[in-house]
C-alpha positions as CSV (number, residue, x, y, z in Angstrom):
1,M,0.0,0.0,0.0
2,K,1.4,3.3,-1.1
3,E,1.9,6.1,1.5
4,E,-0.4,9.1,1.0
5,R,1.6,12.1,-0.2
6,Y,0.6,15.4,1.3
7,F,1.5,18.8,-0.2
8,Y,0.9,22.3,1.2
9,V,-1.0,24.4,-1.4
10,P,-2.5,27.5,0.2
11,D,-4.7,28.2,-2.9
12,A,-5.4,24.6,-3.7
13,A,-9.0,25.1,-4.7
14,S,-8.4,28.0,-7.0
15,T,-5.3,26.8,-8.8
16,N,-4.2,23.6,-10.5
17,E,-0.4,23.7,-10.0
18,L,1.8,22.8,-7.0
19,P,4.0,25.6,-5.7
20,A,7.7,25.5,-6.9
21,E,9.1,23.9,-3.7
22,E,6.3,21.3,-3.5
23,A,6.6,20.5,-7.2
24,T,10.4,19.9,-6.8
25,H,9.7,17.4,-4.0
26,A,6.9,15.7,-5.9
27,L,8.8,15.4,-9.1
28,R,12.5,14.9,-8.1
29,V,12.1,13.1,-4.8
30,L,8.9,11.2,-5.0
31,R,9.0,11.0,-8.8
32,L,5.3,11.4,-9.2
33,Q,3.9,10.7,-12.7
34,N,0.6,11.4,-14.5
35,G,-2.3,9.7,-12.8
36,D,-0.6,9.4,-9.4
37,D,-2.7,10.2,-6.4
38,M,-1.8,13.0,-4.0
39,Y,-3.4,15.0,-1.1
40,L,-3.3,18.7,-0.8
41,M,-3.8,20.8,2.3
42,D,-4.6,24.5,2.2
43,G,-3.8,25.3,5.9
44,R,-7.3,26.6,6.4
45,G,-9.1,23.4,7.3
46,N,-9.4,21.6,4.0
47,F,-7.7,18.5,2.5
48,Y,-8.1,17.7,-1.2
49,H,-7.8,14.3,-2.9
50,A,-6.1,15.1,-6.2
51,E,-4.5,13.4,-9.2
52,V,-1.4,14.4,-11.1
53,S,-2.6,15.6,-14.5
54,L,0.8,16.7,-15.9
55,A,4.3,16.0,-14.6
56,T,7.2,17.7,-16.3
57,H,10.7,18.3,-15.1
58,K,9.6,21.7,-13.5
59,K,5.8,21.7,-13.2
60,C,3.3,19.4,-11.5
61,L,-0.3,20.1,-12.4
62,Y,-3.2,18.4,-10.7
63,T,-7.0,17.8,-10.8
64,I,-9.0,17.8,-7.6
65,K,-11.1,14.6,-7.3
66,E,-12.6,15.3,-3.8
67,N,-12.8,18.0,-1.2
68,L,-12.2,16.7,2.3
69,P,-13.2,19.4,4.9
70,Q,-11.5,18.7,8.3
71,Q,-12.7,19.2,11.9
72,K,-10.4,21.1,14.2
73,T,-9.6,19.1,17.3
74,W,-9.5,22.1,19.7
75,R,-11.5,25.1,20.4
76,G,-10.5,28.7,20.1
77,H,-7.1,30.2,19.5
78,I,-3.8,29.2,21.2
79,H,-1.1,31.9,20.8
80,L,2.4,31.4,22.1
81,A,4.7,34.5,22.3
82,I,8.3,33.6,23.2
83,A,11.7,35.1,23.3
84,P,14.0,33.2,20.9
85,T,17.0,31.4,22.4
86,K,20.6,32.1,21.4
87,N,20.7,28.7,19.9
88,I,18.2,28.9,17.1
89,D,18.0,25.1,16.8
90,R,15.9,25.2,20.0
91,M,13.3,27.5,18.5
92,E,13.1,25.4,15.4
93,W,12.6,22.3,17.5
94,L,9.8,24.2,19.5
95,A,8.1,25.3,16.3
96,E,8.1,21.8,15.0
97,K,6.8,20.1,18.1
98,A,4.2,22.7,19.0
99,T,2.8,22.4,15.4
100,E,2.6,18.6,15.9
101,I,0.7,19.1,19.1
102,G,-1.5,21.8,17.7
103,F,-1.7,25.6,18.1
104,D,-2.7,28.6,16.2
105,E,-0.1,31.4,16.4
106,L,3.6,31.9,17.2
107,S,5.1,35.2,17.9
108,F,8.7,36.1,18.9
109,L,9.6,38.7,21.5
110,H,12.7,40.9,21.9
111,C,13.1,41.3,25.7
112,A,15.5,43.1,28.0
113,F,17.5,39.9,28.6
114,S,17.3,38.5,25.1
115,E,20.5,37.1,23.7
116,R,19.1,36.8,20.2
117,K,18.1,40.0,18.4
118,V,17.6,38.7,14.9
119,L,15.3,35.9,13.7
120,R,14.3,34.6,10.3
121,A,10.6,34.1,10.5
122,D,10.5,32.7,7.0
123,R,12.8,29.8,8.1
124,I,10.6,29.0,11.1
125,E,7.6,29.1,8.8
126,K,9.2,26.5,6.5
127,I,9.7,24.2,9.5
128,V,6.1,24.7,10.5
129,V,4.9,23.8,7.0
130,S,6.9,20.6,7.1
131,A,5.5,19.8,10.5
132,V,2.0,20.5,9.3
133,K,2.4,18.0,6.5
134,Q,4.1,15.4,8.6
135,S,1.5,15.5,11.4
136,R,-1.5,16.0,8.9
137,K,-2.7,19.2,10.6
138,P,-5.5,20.9,8.6
139,W,-4.7,24.3,10.0
140,M,-1.4,26.2,9.5
141,P,-0.2,28.1,12.5
142,Q,0.6,31.8,11.8
143,V,4.2,32.7,12.3
144,N,5.0,36.3,13.2
145,A,8.2,38.3,12.9
146,L,10.3,39.3,15.9
147,E,9.0,42.4,17.7
148,S,9.7,44.3,20.9
149,F,8.1,43.0,24.1
150,K,6.4,46.4,24.7
151,D,4.9,46.6,21.3
152,F,3.5,43.1,21.7
153,I,1.9,43.5,25.1
154,T,0.4,46.9,24.4
155,R,-1.6,45.7,21.4
156,P,-5.2,44.8,22.2
157,R,-6.0,41.0,22.3
158,E,-9.1,39.0,23.0
159,G,-9.4,36.3,25.7
160,R,-7.1,35.6,28.6
161,K,-3.5,36.7,28.6
162,F,-0.7,35.1,30.7
163,I,3.0,35.8,31.4
164,A,5.1,32.9,32.8
165,H,8.1,33.9,35.0
166,C,10.2,32.7,37.9
167,Y,10.1,35.7,40.3
168,E,9.2,34.6,43.8
169,E,8.2,38.1,44.9
170,I,5.4,38.3,42.4
171,E,2.4,36.1,43.2
172,K,1.7,33.5,40.5
173,K,-1.2,31.3,39.6
174,D,-0.9,27.8,38.3
175,F,-1.5,28.1,34.6
176,F,-3.0,24.6,34.1
177,N,-5.4,25.0,36.9
178,E,-6.5,28.4,35.7
179,I,-7.3,27.4,32.1
180,M,-8.9,24.0,33.1
181,D,-11.3,25.8,35.5
182,D,-12.3,28.3,32.8
183,Q,-14.4,26.4,30.4
184,K,-15.9,29.6,28.8
185,N,-12.6,31.1,27.5
186,E,-11.4,30.0,24.1
187,Q,-8.7,32.5,23.5
188,I,-5.3,32.0,25.2
189,T,-2.1,34.0,24.8
190,V,1.0,32.9,26.8
191,L,4.3,34.8,27.1
192,V,7.5,32.9,27.7
193,G,10.7,34.8,28.4
194,P,14.4,34.4,27.3
195,E,17.0,32.2,29.0
196,G,17.5,34.8,31.7
197,D,13.7,35.3,32.2
198,F,11.8,38.5,31.6
199,S,13.0,41.4,33.6
200,I,10.9,42.1,36.7
201,D,9.8,45.4,35.2
202,E,8.6,43.6,32.0
203,V,6.5,41.3,34.2
204,R,4.9,44.2,36.0
205,L,4.4,46.1,32.7
206,A,2.6,43.1,31.3
207,M,0.4,42.7,34.4
208,A,-0.5,46.4,34.0
209,Q,-1.7,45.5,30.5
210,G,-4.0,42.7,31.8
211,Y,-1.6,39.7,31.6
212,E,-2.0,37.3,34.5
213,S,1.1,36.1,36.4
214,I,1.6,32.4,36.1
215,S,3.7,29.4,36.8
216,L,4.1,26.4,34.5
217,G,4.7,24.0,37.3
218,E,7.3,23.3,40.0
219,S,10.3,22.6,37.7
220,R,12.5,25.3,36.3
221,L,12.3,24.9,32.5
222,R,14.4,25.9,29.6
223,T,12.7,28.5,27.3
224,E,11.8,26.0,24.6
225,T,10.5,23.5,27.1
226,A,8.4,26.1,28.8
227,G,6.9,27.1,25.5
228,L,6.0,23.6,24.6
229,M,4.6,23.0,28.1
230,A,2.3,26.0,27.7
231,V,1.1,24.9,24.3
232,T,0.4,21.4,25.6
233,M,-1.5,22.6,28.6
234,A,-3.6,25.0,26.5
235,Q,-4.3,22.2,23.9
236,I,-5.5,19.9,26.7
237,S,-7.8,22.6,28.1
238,L,-9.4,23.5,24.8
239,R,-9.6,20.0,23.3
240,L,-13.0,19.1,21.9
């Protein structure tokens, strides 16, 4: 039995040609030929069963045979905003694993103690696309460019907003208990700081903007682990 081949085509229903990178994979790696089956995903909740109608050395055209609308497996919107680590491999790992678990939006923050001041969001997005295809996720998480902490927290947002930190002098709630007890809320934004944590002034500034002070458990976590933990907890609380 042949493995089903999935390709990310944002405009799958309104075009008949694979994007250049997907066509290269289909033709040079998988060696698809006329008449071969494939599955397309538009990142907005739809899969399509399609057939290769023309395969050349550069182009792969298709004909859609069936539209397969998908059901999202969690409610609402999960948004992780995180300060990227000095080692970018850790952020790439986080983006991949969080996509496999399931979330909706990923933002990157430049904070007072950030060691990384530059980040290629386009590279992270490619990793997310690959993870979406591998894990068969019907929805593509939105990946946002790096921005300042202050700009991010002062922008209006719906739902509950949280900031995770390690300061003992600031009272913290348990994140998992808070979101599990709130069955009405379906919009969750969580901030995770850099390797040196947020500054205490940043925590207080976020709280003044309506962010709730939280802990992600008793363990002291690496930045990328904390981010994945936050996504996992939110995913459990909003699971259908």
